[in-house]
N, C-alpha and C positions, 0 to 999 in steps of 0.2 A: 770131255763131252764130245760126242761125235757130231760132226757137222752135217747138216741136212743139205742135200744138193739143191741148187737153185731151181731146178726143174720141178722138184716136189713142192717147193714153196709156191711156185707159180700155179700149180694144179689146185692146191688148197684155196688159193685166192679166187680162182674161177668158180670152184664149187660153192664157196660161201656167197659169192655174188649171185649165183643162181638160186640158192636156198632162201635168201632173204625175201625176194619178191614172191616166191611161192608161199612162204609162211604168211606174208602180208595178205596175199590173195585169199588164202584159206581162212585166215582170221576174219577178213571182211565178208567172205561168203557165208561164214557161220553166223555172223551178226545179222546178215540179211535174212538167213533162214529162220533165225529165232525171233526177229523183229521185222516182219515184212511190212508192217504198217508205217514204218518210218518213211518209206519212199512212196507208199500208195495213198496216204491221207495227207493233204496239204494243210498246214496250220491256218486257222481263220484269219481273215484280214483284220488289221487293227481297227478299221472303221466299223466293221461288223461287230466286233467285240464291244466297241464303245456304244454303238446303238443298242445292242442287247442290254448293256448295263443301264443305259438311260431308261429303256423300257421297263426294266425291273424296278428301278428307283421310282419312276412315276406311278406305276401300278401299286407298289408297296406304300408310297406316300398317300395315295388316294384311299387305299384300304384303311390305313391308320387314321386318317381324318374321319372317314366314314364311321369307324367303330368307336374311337375314343376321343375324337377331336371336337367335342362340343362342350360348352360351359353353360350352366344355369346361373343366371345373374338377375337379382332383383334391381329393377330400374324404376325408381319412384314407387308408385303403387302397383307396378306390373311385375309379374314373374316372366322372364324371358329366357330363351335359349339362343346362344350365339354360336355360329359355326362358320368355318372357312370352307369354301368349296372351289374346285377348279373352274375357271371361267375364261372365255376368250375376251370378254369385254370388261371384266372387273365390275366395280360399282358395289352398291349396297342394296339389299332387298329386305324390306320389313313386311312380314306377313302378319296381318291383323285378322285372323279368322274369327267369325265367318264373313267379315265385311269385305275382305279382299287383300290387296297388297299395294305398296308403293315402292318405287325404285328410284335410287339416287345415283347420279353419275359422280360418285364421291372420289374415285381414283381410277387410273388406267393401269391394270396389272392382271396377270393371269390367275388371280384369285378373287373371289367374291365373298363379301361378308353377308351372311344370312342371319337375320334377327327374327325369331318367331315369338310373338306375344302369346304366351300360353294361357295366362289368365290374370285377372286382377286380384291382388291380395285383399280379401274382404275388410280386414281391420285397417290396413293402411289407406285404402280407397275411401272407406267410410269416414276415417279421420279427416280426409281432405274435404269431404262433403259437409261434415259437421263444423269444420273450422276453416272457412275459406281463406282466412288470413295466412295460412300456411302455404298457399299457392305462391306467395311472393318468393319463398325460398325453394320452390320446387325446381326451378331451372338449375340452380347450383347443385341441388341434390342429384338430379338426373345426370348432370355432367360428371359428377364424382363417381356415380355408379357406373356410367359407361366407361370411364377411364379405368376403373378397377377391373371391370369385366373384360375389356379388350386386352389389358395386360395379362390377366389370367388366361384368356384365350390364346394369346401369343405363346406363352410358356407351354400350355398344354398341346398346342398345335405343333410346336417344335418337337416335343417328346413323342407325339403321335406319328409325325412324319419320319423321324429317325428310327423309331421302333418298328414301324411298318416296313420301311425300306430295308432295314437290317435283317428282319425276320424273313422277308421274301428272298433277299439275297442269299441268306444261309440255306433256304430251302432249294433254291435253284442251283447255286454253285457248289454248296457243301464245303466251302472253304472259308474259315473265319476271316482271313485277310480280305477276300472279295466282299464278304458281307459287311465288314466295317467300312470298306470303300463305298459301298452302296449307301450306308447310313450317312457318311460324311458328305457325299454328293447331294443327298436329299436335303441335308441341313443347309448346304451352300445354295441350292436352288430356292429354298424357302426364304433364306436371308436376302437373296437377290429380288424375289417377289416383294418382300417387305420393303426393301429400299426403293423399288420402283413405285410402290403404292405411296410411300412417304413423299417421294419427289413429286408425284402427280396429284397429291391430295388437294381436293377442291372443297373447302368448307361451305362455299356458297351454293353447293348442289342442293341443299335443303330448301332453297328458294324455288326450285323448279323440279319438283318430283313428278313421276309418272304414275298414274293410278290404274289399277285393274280391279276386276270384280265389282262389287257394289260401290266401292270407293270411287270408281270412275264416274259415277253420276253426282259426286259431291266434292269437286276440287276445292270448294270454298273451305274445306276443313283446315287448310293451312294458309289460304290466302295467296295473293300474288306477291312478287318480290317487292313492289313499291309499297304495298300496304304494310308489309312486315317491317320495312325499313323506316317508313315515315309515321306509322301508327302502331308502334310496338305495344303500347298500352292496350289498345283495342285487340290486337292479336293475342296478347297474353290472356285477356278475358275469354276470347273465343277458345283458346287452347284449354283453359280451365273448364269451360263448358263441355268441350269435347271429352275431356277426362271424366267428367261427371256422367255424361251420357253413356260412354263406353263402360263405365262402372256399372250403370244400371243394366246395360245390355248383358254383361257377363253375370250379373246377379240373377238375371232371368234365365239365361241359358244354362247356368250351373245347376239350376233346380228344376229343369224340365222333367216331366214325368218319364218314367223308364219305358221308352218305346224305341226299338231299333228297327227301322224298316228292313224287311227282307229284300234281298237283291231282286226278287221277282215282283215286288210291290209296284203297282202302277201309280206314278206320280202325276197328279193333275195340277196345273197352275191356273188358278181362277183369277181373272182380272176383269175390270169393269169400269165404265165411265171415264175413259181416257181423255175425252174432250180435247182432242187436237194438241196434246202436250207431247212434243217430239222427244223429250227426255224419257218418256215411258218406254220407248222401244229399246233403249240401252239397258234400262233396268230389267225389262222382261228377258232380253237376251242373256243378261248376266245370271238371272235366276234360273233360266233353262239350263245353263251350263253348270252352275254350282249345285243345283238340286237334281240334276239328271232327269229333267222333266220329260214325260212321255207325250203329253198332249196339253195344249193351252185352250182354255175356255174363256171367251169374251162374252159377257152377258149384256153388251150393248152400250149405246152412247159413246161410240168410238169417235164420232164426229161432233161438231158443234152446231152447224147449220145444214149439213147434208147436201151442200151444193157440189156440182161437178168440179168446180175449181179446187175443192178440198181433196179430191180423190188421190192426188199424188202423195198425200200424207200416208196412205196405206201401203205404199210400195215396199217398205222394209219388212212387211209381214212374212213373205216367203223365206227370208234369211234368218228368222228367229231361231231355227234349229229344232222345231217340233211342229206337228200338225196343229192348225188353228181352227177351232170350232167357234162359230159366231152366230148370234141372233141380233136382230134389229132392235135398237132402242128408240125412244121418242125423239132423239136428236139425229137419228140416221134415216135417210130417205131411201126410197126404192132405187134411186140412182146410185147411192152408196152400195146398196145390196147387190145390184147387178155388176158393179165394178169389182166387188170382192169375189163374186162367183167366177170371175175370170182370172183370179190370182192362183198361182200354184200352191198347193198345200192347204188351201182354205176350204172349209166345209161350212156352207151357209145352211142353217136350219130354219124352216118356217112351216107354218100350217101343220105342225105335228110331225113333220118329216123326221125319220129315224135313220141313223147310220152307225155302224160299228167302226170305231177308231181306237187304235192302241189297246185293243182288248176290252173296251167298254162300249156299251150301246147307248147312244145319245139321242134325244129327241128335243125339239125346240119350237117355240112360237114367237114370231116377231111381234113387236109392240104394235097394237092397232092404231096408235096415235102418232102423229108427226107434229110436234110442237117445238120447233127450234127456238121460238121466241119466249119459251117458258110460260106460255099461256095455258089456261085450263079450259078445255072444250066442254060444252054442255054434254052431260051423260058420260063423262070420262070414266067414272067408276064402273058403270054398267058395261062399257065397251071392254074394259080390262077383265071383268068377270066373265064376259062372253068369250073372250080369247082364252081365258083359263079353262073354261068348260070345253072348248074345242080341243085344247091340248089334252085334257083329261080323257076325252072320248078317244083320241088317237092312241093314248097310252093303253087304254082298255083293249083296243083293237090289236095292238102289238102283243099284249099278253095272251089274248085269245088265239093269236096265230102262232104261239109258242116262241116268240122272240121278245121277251119282256125287256123293257128299257131300264138301264141302271141309273142314268143321270138325265134329268130333264132340265131345260133352261127356259127362262122367261125373264124379260127385263124388269118388270115391276112386281114387287112382292104381292100386290093385290091380285094379280093374275096367277102367281105361283101358288097362292093358298088354295086355289080351286082344284088342285090335283092331289090334295091330301088323301092318302090311302091308296093311290094309284101307282106310286113309284117310290123306291127307297129314299131318294134324295133329289131335290131340285135346287138349282142355282139361280140367283137373281142379283140385281144391283139397284140403281136408281136413287137410293137413299144417301149415298156418299159417306156411309159409315158401316162398319162390320157388325154383323149379328149372326148368331146361330141359334136355331130353335127346332125342337121336335114338336110337330103339330099333333092335334088330338088323335088322329087316326094313324100316327106313326111315321109319317113322311118327315124327313129332316129338311128344313129350309135354311139355306146358307145365303146370306145377303153380303155381297162384297162391297168394300168401300171404293173410293175413287183412285184408280191406279194412275190417273193423271193429276192428282191433287186438285181436282175440279177445274183443271185447265186455266184459262185466263181469269176465271172467277175467283181464283185463289187470293187475289188482292182485294176482294170486295169487303171481307170481314176484317176484324181486328187482328186475328191470327190466321195464317194460311192453312188450308186443309192439308192433312198429311197425305202421303202417297201410300196406298195400301194394296196388298195382294195376299193371296193365301196359297199354300201347298197342301193339297188333299192326298193322303196316302190310302189307296184303295187296294184291298186284297184281290189278287188276281183270280183266285178260285171262287170265292163267294161274291166278289165285287161289292163288298160292303166297306164303309168307311172305318179305317183303323185308327187314324189320328189326323190332326191337321195343325199346320204352323201358320200363325198370323204374323205377317211382316208389315211393319209400319216404319216409314222413313219420313223425316221432317219435310214439310212442304217448302214452298219457295223461300229461299234465304235461310232455312234452318238446316242443322246438321245432326239431328237426332236419329237414332236407329233403335228399333225394338223388334225382337223376335220372341214369340211365345208359343209354346207347344201345348196342345190340348188333346185329351183323350175322351172318346165317348164313354159314357158310364158303363156300357156293356163290354168295354175293352180294357177297363182298369183292373189292376191285380186283384184276384179273388172274385171278380164278377162273373156271372153266367151270361154268355153271349146270347143275344136275341136277334131275330131277323131284322128288326128295324131300329133297334136302339131305344134309348129312353131320353127323357127330357134333360137337356144340358144347358139351356139358355132361357132367357125371358122372351116372351112374345113381344112383337113390335106392332105398333099401330099402323093402320093402313096409311099410305102416303097421301099427301094432299099437294096440289100444285104440280109443278113440272121441273124438278131439279135439273 
């Protein structure tokens, strides 16, 4: 074998040393040409990826709860729907439509328990009414139902949260591993929320609920903490009575005539005879909000003695949320009237004055008498009839001028009867109970009860007067009455609630509409005295 000279070996070593870096550079350059994004796009920061995953998990969990995370649970005689909702303050909210809601500070966690009372089961509630002895076991039955319902809700919520987060994670990342990570994180977050709620659970929160809606005017529904603890037997009876009353309420509302107000329907809240009851303002404001009232009509006797010292009682009116149309009653003085004329949003009608408010044309006549001591002046009937005649003349003048009135207002029905045939409908009060009548010439007379429960006089009789008001649904085009709701709440110390829907005969299914309607009530006798 021939020997290779040492010089040749040295040359080969030098060439190999040069070739290796060249091949490495060429290989690296080729990789850069084929994958330029490796150096141009920086990988996302770990914190950004984590925040993105958390956002996907929260959104997916919320969607899951929203779509499938509710449970229908029978609780005693009630059918309820339980739902978990994200919340910064936690707690429990119980919705009792249409009465309102109550909130409990039951726990501190980023989830809230919503319980909607959908309806009362007719058979179960009637069984309680027919057999009051079963109320003794109602507490245990309700506790058992709530326990089963919350357990079912917890399991369904877990499934909803995991499914929602996993599905959204798969849609966003398109990687099964990332989607499973999102579902696992969602389950972990829900478990942490559940643990926090369990650790902060406050069973005594039921002793201090917060009311909203119509319930805000009746906190005696549950009593205060001391009465519940020291007089539980009395509380149990009151609770039984509440169940009975709510049963009646749902029995009425479930069979209301089929009338759905059009979104353009004008809603008129008719109140009367408040008689200095401060609770009336809260009730009126709640009704304005819940029924989306367009205009409030007060047919008088807002005050009791009509003195200037009472004027401050009227200050909440501008904040009720709707225009306020008012006529003077026999307990309202001219001092009261002048004060109201200076309040924002108040329309005082007198001497047949007409105004267009919320799409309806109103005209009114103040009461010709001022009898705060409930006395009867000589010639009272004649003065009322004369006032009604002046109002009728003003209505005829409006019609002749091409601006006919839709709703007239007079405090006493005896004055209101004098406008029969001159206007489609007239509103009045004074009698402290509700009536509806179509008079001989076609004008509909609506007499409202006392929205103040007769004020301080509520304690004079054996039973306190109820608090009454009405919602009138007026067609925006024809400005005729389509339906009305009568609302009646228990008076001083009572917790009853009744809502009834009524339709004029010409608006019932199959009826032929007529311009003024037909008789739907019984006629009332002319009032005597001075309520």
